C-alpha positions in Angstrom: -31.1 64.1 -1.9 -33.9 65.7 -4.0 -32.4 64.3 -7.2 -32.3 60.8 -5.7 -35.9 61.1 -4.5 -37.0 62.2 -7.9 -35.2 59.2 -9.6 -36.9 56.9 -7.1 -40.3 58.3 -7.8 -39.8 58.0 -11.6 -38.6 54.4 -11.3 -41.7 53.6 -9.2 -44.0 55.1 -11.8 -42.3 53.2 -14.6 -42.7 49.9 -12.7 -46.3 50.7 -12.0 -47.0 51.3 -15.7 -45.3 48.1 -16.7 -47.4 46.1 -14.1 -50.6 47.8 -15.3 -49.7 47.0 -19.0 -48.8 43.4 -18.2 -52.0 42.9 -16.2 -54.1 44.5 -19.0 -52.5 42.1 -21.6 -53.3 39.1 -19.5 -56.9 40.1 -19.0 -57.3 40.8 -22.8 -55.9 37.3 -23.6 -58.3 35.8 -21.1 -61.3 37.6 -22.5 -60.3 36.7 -26.1 -60.0 33.1 -25.2 -63.5 33.0 -23.7 -65.0 34.7 -26.7 -63.2 32.6 -29.3 -63.8 29.2 -27.8 -66.1 27.6 -25.3 -64.5 25.3 -22.7 -65.3 23.1 -19.7 -64.1 24.7 -16.5 -63.8 21.2 -14.9 -61.2 19.9 -17.5 -57.6 20.6 -18.3 -56.3 21.4 -14.9 -52.6 20.8 -14.1 -50.6 20.5 -10.9 -46.9 21.0 -11.4 -43.7 20.6 -9.4 -40.6 22.4 -10.6 -37.0 22.8 -9.5 -33.9 24.5 -10.8 -31.4 27.3 -10.5 -32.1 30.9 -9.6 -29.5 33.4 -10.9 -29.0 37.0 -9.8 -28.2 40.0 -11.9 -27.2 43.3 -10.2 -24.3 45.2 -8.5 -23.0 42.1 -6.8 -22.8 39.9 -9.9 -20.0 39.7 -12.4 -20.8 36.7 -14.7 -23.9 38.1 -16.4 -22.6 37.3 -19.9 -21.0 34.0 -19.0 -23.8 31.4 -18.6 -21.7 28.5 -17.3 -20.0 30.6 -14.6 -23.3 32.3 -13.8 -24.8 28.9 -13.0 -21.8 27.6 -11.0 -20.9 30.8 -9.1 -23.9 33.1 -9.0 -26.9 30.7 -8.9 -28.7 28.8 -6.1 -31.5 26.3 -5.7 -35.2 27.1 -6.2 -38.3 24.9 -6.0 -41.9 25.7 -6.9 -45.4 24.5 -7.3 -48.1 25.7 -9.7 -51.7 25.2 -10.7 -52.7 25.7 -14.3 -55.8 25.7 -16.4 -55.8 25.4 -20.2 -58.5 27.7 -21.5 -58.0 27.0 -25.2 -55.5 25.3 -27.5 -53.3 28.5 -27.3 -53.8 29.9 -23.8 -53.1 28.5 -20.3 -53.4 30.5 -17.1 -51.0 29.6 -14.2 -50.8 30.5 -10.5 -47.4 29.6 -9.0 -45.3 29.8 -5.8 -41.5 29.6 -5.7 -39.1 29.3 -2.7 -35.4 29.8 -3.4 -32.1 31.4 -2.8 -29.9 34.0 -4.6 -26.3 34.8 -4.2 -23.6 36.9 -5.8 -20.1 38.3 -5.3 -18.2 41.3 -6.6 -14.4 41.0 -6.0 -13.7 44.6 -6.9 -16.1 45.9 -4.3 -15.1 43.1 -1.9 -18.7 42.4 -1.1 -20.9 39.3 -1.4 -24.5 38.4 -0.4 -26.9 35.6 0.2 -30.7 35.9 0.0 -33.8 33.8 0.7 -36.8 34.7 -1.4 -40.4 33.7 -2.0 -42.4 34.5 -5.1 -46.1 34.3 -5.8 -47.4 35.1 -9.3 -50.1 34.7 -12.0 -49.0 34.2 -15.6 -50.3 33.4 -19.1 -48.7 30.7 -21.2 -49.1 31.2 -25.0 -48.5 28.2 -27.2 -46.2 29.4 -30.0 -46.3 26.0 -31.6 -50.1 26.0 -31.7 -50.3 29.5 -33.1 -47.8 28.7 -35.9 -49.1 25.2 -36.7 -52.9 25.0 -35.7 -53.2 21.5 -37.1 -50.1 20.0 -35.5 -50.3 16.5 -33.9 -46.9 16.4 -32.1 -46.5 16.0 -28.4 -44.0 18.8 -27.9 -44.8 22.5 -27.8 -42.9 25.7 -27.3 -44.6 28.5 -25.3 -44.0 32.0 -24.0 -45.0 33.2 -20.6 -45.9 36.6 -19.3 -47.1 37.4 -15.8 -47.0 39.6 -12.7 -46.2 38.7 -9.1 -44.8 39.7 -5.7 -41.3 38.7 -4.4 -40.3 38.8 -0.7 -36.7 38.5 0.2 -34.3 38.5 3.2 -30.8 39.4 2.1 -27.5 39.7 4.0 -24.5 41.5 2.5 -21.0 41.0 4.0 -17.6 42.5 3.3 -14.5 40.5 2.5 -11.3 41.8 4.1 -7.6 40.8 3.9 -5.9 39.9 7.2 -2.3 40.5 8.0 -1.2 37.5 5.9 -3.1 38.9 2.9 -5.6 36.1 3.1 -9.2 36.9 2.4 -11.6 36.4 5.3 -15.2 37.3 6.0 -16.1 40.4 7.9 -18.6 40.6 10.8 -19.9 43.8 9.2 -23.2 43.0 7.5 -26.1 44.8 5.9 -29.4 43.0 6.4 -32.5 43.8 4.3 -36.0 42.4 4.5 -38.4 43.7 1.9 -40.7 42.9 -1.0 -41.0 44.1 -4.6 -43.4 43.6 -7.5 -42.1 41.5 -10.4 -42.8 41.1 -14.1 -42.3 37.6 -15.5 -41.1 37.0 -19.1 -39.9 33.7 -20.4 -39.9 30.8 -22.8 -40.5 27.1 -22.2 -40.9 23.7 -23.8 -43.6 21.2 -22.8 -43.7 17.5 -23.7 -46.7 15.2 -23.2 -45.5 11.9 -22.0 -49.1 10.5 -21.6 -52.6 11.7 -21.3 -52.0 12.6 -17.7 -48.3 13.4 -17.5 -46.3 16.3 -18.9 -42.6 17.2 -18.6 -41.4 20.8 -19.1 -38.4 23.0 -19.0 -38.5 26.8 -18.7 -36.2 29.9 -18.6 -37.8 33.0 -17.1 -36.6 36.4 -16.2 -38.0 38.6 -13.4 -37.9 42.3 -13.8 -38.2 43.9 -10.3 -38.7 47.3 -8.9 -36.0 47.1 -6.2 -32.2 47.7 -6.2 -31.7 46.2 -2.8 -32.2 42.5 -3.4 -28.4 42.1 -2.9 -28.6 44.5 0.1 -26.3 46.8 -1.8 -27.5 50.1 -3.4 -25.7 50.8 -6.6 -25.1 54.0 -8.5 -26.3 53.0 -12.0 -30.0 53.4 -11.2 -30.7 50.0 -12.8 -32.9 47.7 -10.7 -31.8 44.2 -9.7 -33.4 41.3 -11.5 -33.1 37.5 -11.5 -33.8 34.5 -13.7 -35.0 31.0 -13.0 -34.1 28.0 -15.1 -36.3 25.0 -14.1 -37.4 21.6 -15.1 -40.8 20.2 -14.0 -43.3 17.4 -14.0 -47.1 18.0 -14.2 -50.2 15.9 -13.7 -53.1 16.7 -15.9 -56.6 16.3 -14.6 -59.4 15.5 -17.1 -57.4 16.4 -20.3 -59.7 17.2 -23.2 -59.4 19.1 -26.4 -61.6 20.9 -28.9 -60.9 21.1 -32.6 -62.3 24.3 -34.1 -60.8 23.4 -37.5 -62.9 20.2 -37.9 -66.6 19.7 -37.7 -67.8 16.5 -36.0 -69.6 14.4 -36.9 -68.0 14.4 -40.4 -69.8 15.9 -43.3 -70.3 14.6 -46.8 -67.1 13.7 -48.6 -65.1 12.9 -45.5 -64.8 10.1 -43.1 -64.1 9.7 -39.4 -60.4 9.0 -38.7 -58.8 7.9 -35.5 -55.0 8.2 -34.9 -52.8 6.4 -32.4 -51.4 9.8 -31.3 -53.2 10.6 -28.1 -53.3 14.3 -29.0 -56.1 13.8 -31.6 -58.9 11.4 -30.7 -60.9 12.0 -33.9 -60.8 14.2 -36.9 -62.5 14.5 -40.3 -60.4 13.5 -43.2 -61.4 13.8 -46.9 -61.8 10.7 -49.0 -59.0 10.1 -51.5 
């Protein structure tokens, strides 16, 4: 009992340190963006709707290394809404809410579970494309996301028994858990600008949790449960605008003003040939 309590305390401390580190990195990114570039708080807001599949990884999952079977057997539906604000060409901050379901089965243990969950989080989106190609003019971008949040879940675990005819049937015995846990978000996504006001996106994100009871089953490995969300979304952009730190407008001597059909760049300074 003392050893289990000690392990629980150590895991709580590790999760707390990870949350503090993630929060510190988000704050540092936010401060760096403010110092590096001035922006208009009234521009570049986005409202997004997302839906996709939530997949569980833990004691009651067996297809962790088989993506197709994971999606078909150990995934359920999730839907979410988020509000974002682009602070610079590289950094966007997002606040999101997700409502979904998780499920999993372990045939060896003869257990399965279903869970309803809600997740609220704040995250930073870092444009990898913009960092690698500062002068890019394409509509598509690849980004990484890092954030912290809180997950609430209601999980029910049931046993699977064999009757006299050796046919599997559900048992009335159930373990029911209602709890919450902090989460750390890590993921990659792709965003495409359809128009000046419309974006399409897809994202794969993993959630590291501080709880081993999301499946209502306490394992013996000491590894906490976690889950992933693969989603597609559509976003409306309010008052989209951009600043271009690599150009100086109006154009100086030896260059001319140039307009492009691509809506990403409204004006740039190009040298005379």
